[in-house]
N, CA, C and O atoms as a GROMACS GRO file, in nm:
protein
  336
    1MET      N    1   0.084  -0.134   0.032
    1MET     CA    2   0.026   0.046   0.008
    1MET      C    3   0.114   0.089   0.000
    1MET      O    4   0.153   0.136  -0.107
    2LEU      N    5   0.192   0.093   0.122
    2LEU     CA    6   0.273   0.278   0.037
    2LEU      C    7   0.352   0.254  -0.026
    2LEU      O    8   0.453   0.323  -0.029
    3GLY      N    9   0.325   0.062  -0.157
    3GLY     CA   10   0.462   0.176  -0.213
    3GLY      C   11   0.342   0.215  -0.348
    3GLY      O   12   0.375   0.261  -0.457
    4ALA      N   13   0.226   0.187  -0.312
    4ALA     CA   14   0.135   0.263  -0.430
    4ALA      C   15   0.114   0.453  -0.410
    4ALA      O   16   0.081   0.538  -0.492
    5ILE      N   17   0.148   0.465  -0.275
    5ILE     CA   18   0.086   0.538  -0.235
    5ILE      C   19   0.223   0.670  -0.244
    5ILE      O   20   0.217   0.793  -0.245
    6LEU      N   21   0.338   0.573  -0.250
    6LEU     CA   22   0.468   0.682  -0.273
    6LEU      C   23   0.487   0.778  -0.376
    6LEU      O   24   0.543   0.886  -0.357
    7PRO      N   25   0.445   0.744  -0.476
    7PRO     CA   26   0.481   0.786  -0.656
    7PRO      C   27   0.423   0.952  -0.568
    7PRO      O   28   0.490   1.049  -0.535
    8LEU      N   29   0.251   0.922  -0.551
    8LEU     CA   30   0.142   0.988  -0.584
    8LEU      C   31   0.222   1.075  -0.538
    8LEU      O   32   0.278   1.151  -0.617
    9VAL      N   33   0.254   1.088  -0.356
    9VAL     CA   34   0.297   1.146  -0.255
    9VAL      C   35   0.419   1.253  -0.344
    9VAL      O   36   0.407   1.375  -0.330
   10ILE      N   37   0.533   1.196  -0.433
   10ILE     CA   38   0.612   1.199  -0.468
   10ILE      C   39   0.589   1.364  -0.623
   10ILE      O   40   0.653   1.469  -0.622
   11THR      N   41   0.508   1.333  -0.702
   11THR     CA   42   0.414   1.389  -0.737
   11THR      C   43   0.350   1.541  -0.738
   11THR      O   44   0.364   1.626  -0.826
   12LEU      N   45   0.269   1.551  -0.601
   12LEU     CA   46   0.178   1.614  -0.527
   12LEU      C   47   0.332   1.720  -0.527
   12LEU      O   48   0.328   1.838  -0.564
   13ILE      N   49   0.427   1.670  -0.491
   13ILE     CA   50   0.508   1.772  -0.430
   13ILE      C   51   0.564   1.856  -0.503
   13ILE      O   52   0.558   1.978  -0.485
   14LEU      N   53   0.645   1.781  -0.620
   14LEU     CA   54   0.682   1.784  -0.694
   14LEU      C   55   0.588   1.928  -0.815
   14LEU      O   56   0.655   2.020  -0.863
   15LEU      N   57   0.471   1.917  -0.834
   15LEU     CA   58   0.384   1.962  -0.883
   15LEU      C   59   0.419   2.096  -0.748
   15LEU      O   60   0.422   2.204  -0.806
   16VAL      N   61   0.443   2.114  -0.594
   16VAL     CA   62   0.398   2.199  -0.557
   16VAL      C   63   0.459   2.333  -0.570
   16VAL      O   64   0.435   2.453  -0.572
   17LEU      N   65   0.618   2.177  -0.585
   17LEU     CA   66   0.726   2.349  -0.602
   17LEU      C   67   0.726   2.361  -0.725
   17LEU      O   68   0.748   2.482  -0.714
   18VAL      N   69   0.722   2.351  -0.800
   18VAL     CA   70   0.657   2.413  -1.011
   18VAL      C   71   0.619   2.546  -0.978
   18VAL      O   72   0.652   2.661  -1.008
   19ALA      N   73   0.536   2.487  -0.903
   19ALA     CA   74   0.323   2.581  -0.856
   19ALA      C   75   0.420   2.713  -0.790
   19ALA      O   76   0.401   2.828  -0.829
   20ILE      N   77   0.518   2.681  -0.696
   20ILE     CA   78   0.572   2.756  -0.640
   20ILE      C   79   0.662   2.905  -0.675
   20ILE      O   80   0.659   3.021  -0.635
   21VAL      N   81   0.777   2.790  -0.816
   21VAL     CA   82   0.859   2.859  -0.862
   21VAL      C   83   0.790   3.018  -0.980
   21VAL      O   84   0.805   3.138  -1.004
   22GLY      N   85   0.703   2.882  -1.016
   22GLY     CA   86   0.614   2.938  -1.150
   22GLY      C   87   0.541   3.088  -1.070
   22GLY      O   88   0.497   3.176  -1.144
   23PHE      N   89   0.537   3.100  -0.954
   23PHE     CA   90   0.399   3.224  -0.909
   23PHE      C   91   0.575   3.314  -0.853
   23PHE      O   92   0.556   3.436  -0.857
   24VAL      N   93   0.705   3.286  -0.814
   24VAL     CA   94   0.756   3.376  -0.794
   24VAL      C   95   0.820   3.444  -0.928
   24VAL      O   96   0.816   3.567  -0.938
   25ALA      N   97   0.874   3.371  -1.022
   25ALA     CA   98   0.857   3.382  -1.129
   25ALA      C   99   0.767   3.460  -1.220
   25ALA      O  100   0.806   3.499  -1.330
   26TYR      N  101   0.593   3.494  -1.153
   26TYR     CA  102   0.593   3.541  -1.233
   26TYR      C  103   0.544   3.736  -1.176
   26TYR      O  104   0.535   3.846  -1.231
   27GLN      N  105   0.525   3.677  -1.039
   27GLN     CA  106   0.550   3.829  -0.916
   27GLN      C  107   0.674   3.880  -1.003
   27GLN      O  108   0.669   3.978  -1.076
   28ILE      N  109   0.804   3.786  -0.981
   28ILE     CA  110   0.913   3.935  -1.040
   28ILE      C  111   0.884   3.937  -1.165
   28ILE      O  112   0.987   3.966  -1.226
   29ALA      N  113   0.798   3.920  -1.234
   29ALA     CA  114   0.768   3.944  -1.342
   29ALA      C  115   0.721   4.036  -1.457
   29ALA      O  116   0.743   4.065  -1.575
   30CYS      N  117   0.621   4.072  -1.321
   30CYS     CA  118   0.531   4.219  -1.257
   30CYS      C  119   0.520   4.264  -1.208
   30CYS      O  120   0.416   4.328  -1.193
   31ASP      N  121   0.647   4.272  -1.118
   31ASP     CA  122   0.749   4.344  -1.020
   31ASP      C  123   0.840   4.446  -1.150
   31ASP      O  124   0.840   4.568  -1.134
   32VAL      N  125   0.915   4.386  -1.275
   32VAL     CA  126   0.997   4.496  -1.373
   32VAL      C  127   0.896   4.563  -1.411
   32VAL      O  128   0.861   4.674  -1.370
   33ALA      N  129   0.841   4.489  -1.499
   33ALA     CA  130   0.682   4.578  -1.546
   33ALA      C  131   0.607   4.699  -1.508
   33ALA      O  132   0.530   4.776  -1.565
   34ASP      N  133   0.652   4.689  -1.404
   34ASP     CA  134   0.607   4.797  -1.320
   34ASP      C  135   0.713   4.853  -1.282
   34ASP      O  136   0.659   4.952  -1.232
   35LYS      N  137   0.818   4.868  -1.266
   35LYS     CA  138   0.898   4.973  -1.242
   35LYS      C  139   0.949   5.017  -1.372
   35LYS      O  140   0.986   5.134  -1.378
   36THR      N  141   0.959   4.920  -1.509
   36THR     CA  142   0.969   4.976  -1.625
   36THR      C  143   0.887   5.097  -1.691
   36THR      O  144   0.926   5.202  -1.741
   37SER      N  145   0.738   5.035  -1.671
   37SER     CA  146   0.695   5.148  -1.722
   37SER      C  147   0.653   5.263  -1.647
   37SER      O  148   0.586   5.351  -1.699
   38LYS      N  149   0.700   5.266  -1.496
   38LYS     CA  150   0.713   5.437  -1.463
   38LYS      C  151   0.802   5.480  -1.492
   38LYS      O  152   0.795   5.592  -1.543
   39LYS      N  153   0.940   5.415  -1.475
   39LYS     CA  154   1.018   5.479  -1.479
   39LYS      C  155   1.034   5.520  -1.621
   39LYS      O  156   1.108   5.616  -1.643
   40MET      N  157   0.972   5.456  -1.726
   40MET     CA  158   0.967   5.486  -1.871
   40MET      C  159   0.819   5.656  -1.879
   40MET      O  160   0.818   5.747  -1.961
   41GLU      N  161   0.730   5.634  -1.768
   41GLU     CA  162   0.679   5.753  -1.798
   41GLU      C  163   0.737   5.868  -1.748
   41GLU      O  164   0.714   5.971  -1.811
   42LYS      N  165   0.824   5.875  -1.624
   42LYS     CA  166   0.929   5.992  -1.601
   42LYS      C  167   0.984   6.022  -1.726
   42LYS      O  168   1.046   6.124  -1.698
   43LYS      N  169   1.004   6.002  -1.844
   43LYS     CA  170   1.090   6.042  -1.982
   43LYS      C  171   0.999   5.974  -2.099
   43LYS      O  172   1.038   5.920  -2.202
   44ASN      N  173   0.788   6.004  -2.027
   44ASN     CA  174   0.748   6.088  -2.198
   44ASN      C  175   0.750   5.970  -2.209
   44ASN      O  176   0.866   5.950  -2.246
   45VAL      N  177   0.690   5.851  -2.201
   45VAL     CA  178   0.671   5.710  -2.259
   45VAL      C  179   0.575   5.673  -2.215
   45VAL      O  180   0.595   5.662  -2.094
   46SER      N  181   0.496   5.651  -2.234
   46SER     CA  182   0.358   5.576  -2.223
   46SER      C  183   0.328   5.401  -2.299
   46SER      O  184   0.367   5.358  -2.407
   47PHE      N  185   0.236   5.327  -2.182
   47PHE     CA  186   0.225   5.255  -2.336
   47PHE      C  187   0.073   5.172  -2.217
   47PHE      O  188   0.039   5.162  -2.099
   48SER      N  189   0.016   5.119  -2.403
   48SER     CA  190  -0.127   5.088  -2.364
   48SER      C  191  -0.125   5.039  -2.466
   48SER      O  192  -0.024   5.012  -2.532
   49LYS      N  193  -0.287   5.011  -2.504
   49LYS     CA  194  -0.336   4.888  -2.600
   49LYS      C  195  -0.287   4.942  -2.718
   49LYS      O  196  -0.301   4.860  -2.809
   50ASP      N  197  -0.241   5.034  -2.752
   50ASP     CA  198  -0.270   5.076  -2.912
   50ASP      C  199  -0.143   5.081  -2.932
   50ASP      O  200  -0.090   5.098  -3.042
   51GLY      N  201  -0.096   5.068  -2.843
   51GLY     CA  202   0.124   5.037  -2.856
   51GLY      C  203   0.192   5.194  -2.794
   51GLY      O  204   0.100   5.276  -2.779
   52MET      N  205   0.273   5.227  -2.772
   52MET     CA  206   0.370   5.269  -2.726
   52MET      C  207   0.341   5.415  -2.779
   52MET      O  208   0.343   5.426  -2.902
   53LYS      N  209   0.317   5.520  -2.711
   53LYS     CA  210   0.275   5.656  -2.692
   53LYS      C  211   0.448   5.749  -2.660
   53LYS      O  212   0.543   5.718  -2.588
   54VAL      N  213   0.427   5.857  -2.744
   54VAL     CA  214   0.555   5.949  -2.704
   54VAL      C  215   0.483   6.074  -2.679
   54VAL      O  216   0.387   6.127  -2.735
   55GLY      N  217   0.595   6.125  -2.525
   55GLY     CA  218   0.476   6.264  -2.516
   55GLY      C  219   0.604   6.362  -2.565
   55GLY      O  220   0.708   6.306  -2.531
   56VAL      N  221   0.629   6.478  -2.626
   56VAL     CA  222   0.683   6.633  -2.635
   56VAL      C  223   0.647   6.627  -2.510
   56VAL      O  224   0.559   6.585  -2.435
   57LYS      N  225   0.789   6.707  -2.518
   57LYS     CA  226   0.767   6.847  -2.433
   57LYS      C  227   0.786   6.945  -2.437
   57LYS      O  228   0.895   6.970  -2.487
   58GLU      N  229   0.713   7.056  -2.396
   58GLU     CA  230   0.713   7.130  -2.426
   58GLU      C  231   0.800   7.248  -2.417
   58GLU      O  232   0.866   7.262  -2.314
   59VAL      N  233   0.813   7.376  -2.556
   59VAL     CA  234   0.896   7.364  -2.570
   59VAL      C  235   0.939   7.559  -2.570
   59VAL      O  236   0.937   7.596  -2.687
   60SER      N  237   0.957   7.620  -2.520
   60SER     CA  238   0.872   7.767  -2.474
   60SER      C  239   0.953   7.871  -2.662
   60SER      O  240   1.025   7.839  -2.756
   61ALA      N  241   0.904   7.954  -2.633
   61ALA     CA  242   0.987   8.021  -2.805
   61ALA      C  243   1.082   8.078  -2.761
   61ALA      O  244   1.182   8.084  -2.832
   62GLU      N  245   1.082   8.130  -2.648
   62GLU     CA  246   1.224   8.180  -2.584
   62GLU      C  247   1.336   8.067  -2.583
   62GLU      O  248   1.456   8.096  -2.586
   63GLN      N  249   1.281   7.912  -2.579
   63GLN     CA  250   1.393   7.859  -2.555
   63GLN      C  251   1.470   7.796  -2.698
   63GLN      O  252   1.586   7.763  -2.722
   64VAL      N  253   1.342   7.798  -2.778
   64VAL     CA  254   1.452   7.837  -2.941
   64VAL      C  255   1.400   7.932  -2.997
   64VAL      O  256   1.337   7.925  -3.103
   65GLY      N  257   1.421   8.025  -2.936
   65GLY     CA  258   1.511   8.165  -3.015
   65GLY      C  259   1.669   8.113  -2.934
   65GLY      O  260   1.756   8.081  -3.014
   66ASP      N  261   1.708   8.105  -2.778
   66ASP     CA  262   1.795   8.062  -2.686
   66ASP      C  263   1.896   7.990  -2.796
   66ASP      O  264   2.002   8.041  -2.832
   67SER      N  265   1.833   7.830  -2.856
   67SER     CA  266   1.873   7.783  -2.915
   67SER      C  267   1.993   7.842  -3.034
   67SER      O  268   2.113   7.860  -3.048
   68THR      N  269   1.848   7.857  -3.109
   68THR     CA  270   1.836   7.898  -3.247
   68THR      C  271   1.970   8.047  -3.260
   68THR      O  272   2.058   8.077  -3.342
   69GLN      N  273   1.931   8.091  -3.159
   69GLN     CA  274   2.108   8.232  -3.134
   69GLN      C  275   2.232   8.193  -3.149
   69GLN      O  276   2.324   8.257  -3.200
   70THR      N  277   2.234   8.027  -3.078
   70THR     CA  278   2.331   7.988  -3.008
   70THR      C  279   2.420   7.987  -3.108
   70THR      O  280   2.530   8.042  -3.101
   71CYS      N  281   2.349   7.885  -3.272
   71CYS     CA  282   2.370   7.800  -3.306
   71CYS      C  283   2.440   7.884  -3.457
   71CYS      O  284   2.525   7.852  -3.540
   72VAL      N  285   2.394   7.945  -3.446
   72VAL     CA  286   2.362   8.170  -3.546
   72VAL      C  287   2.458   8.210  -3.515
   72VAL      O  288   2.514   8.269  -3.607
   73ARG      N  289   2.530   8.207  -3.390
   73ARG     CA  290   2.663   8.308  -3.319
   73ARG      C  291   2.767   8.213  -3.314
   73ARG      O  292   2.869   8.264  -3.268
   74PHE      N  293   2.779   8.103  -3.343
   74PHE     CA  294   2.868   8.015  -3.271
   74PHE      C  295   2.916   7.983  -3.430
   74PHE      O  296   3.033   8.017  -3.415
   75PRO      N  297   2.907   7.936  -3.590
   75PRO     CA  298   3.003   7.969  -3.651
   75PRO      C  299   3.050   8.088  -3.732
   75PRO      O  300   3.145   8.095  -3.810
   76CYS      N  301   2.919   8.226  -3.676
   76CYS     CA  302   2.984   8.313  -3.689
   76CYS      C  303   3.154   8.422  -3.640
   76CYS      O  304   3.232   8.503  -3.690
   77SER      N  305   3.129   8.354  -3.517
   77SER     CA  306   3.218   8.374  -3.455
   77SER      C  307   3.378   8.294  -3.469
   77SER      O  308   3.496   8.319  -3.442
   78THR      N  309   3.299   8.184  -3.528
   78THR     CA  310   3.439   8.105  -3.511
   78THR      C  311   3.540   8.131  -3.671
   78THR      O  312   3.662   8.127  -3.661
   79THR      N  313   3.475   8.157  -3.812
   79THR     CA  314   3.466   8.212  -3.964
   79THR      C  315   3.546   8.308  -3.941
   79THR      O  316   3.654   8.325  -3.997
   80SER      N  317   3.472   8.409  -3.817
   80SER     CA  318   3.574   8.552  -3.862
   80SER      C  319   3.693   8.606  -3.781
   80SER      O  320   3.709   8.728  -3.783
   81GLY      N  321   3.757   8.548  -3.726
   81GLY     CA  322   3.888   8.512  -3.622
   81GLY      C  323   4.009   8.471  -3.757
   81GLY      O  324   4.118   8.524  -3.780
   82LEU      N  325   3.917   8.325  -3.853
   82LEU     CA  326   3.997   8.311  -3.992
   82LEU      C  327   4.070   8.392  -4.080
   82LEU      O  328   4.184   8.392  -4.126
   83GLY      N  329   3.909   8.502  -4.096
   83GLY     CA  330   4.000   8.545  -4.248
   83GLY      C  331   3.971   8.704  -4.205
   83GLY      O  332   3.898   8.781  -4.269
   84GLY      N  333   4.033   8.732  -4.099
   84GLY     CA  334   4.031   8.893  -4.066
   84GLY      C  335   4.158   8.898  -4.012
   84GLY      O  336   4.203   9.004  -3.970
   0.00000   0.00000   0.00000
């Protein structure tokens, strides 16, 4: 009688161990997905059922003017010293 029950007990123990390992792996995967999602949302990237959406940061007219002025001023200042 013990010989007939022993394989059943071993099978159940193995099944429980596989279930525990699977559950822990699932919990780790969910945790990584949540952390990644939060980190990407800080960078204006969000995931939805439709796919990935990237938000664009708003840039003021003053910031655009400053960057344009820097690009125009830098080449002029370097070339004026060479030919002059």
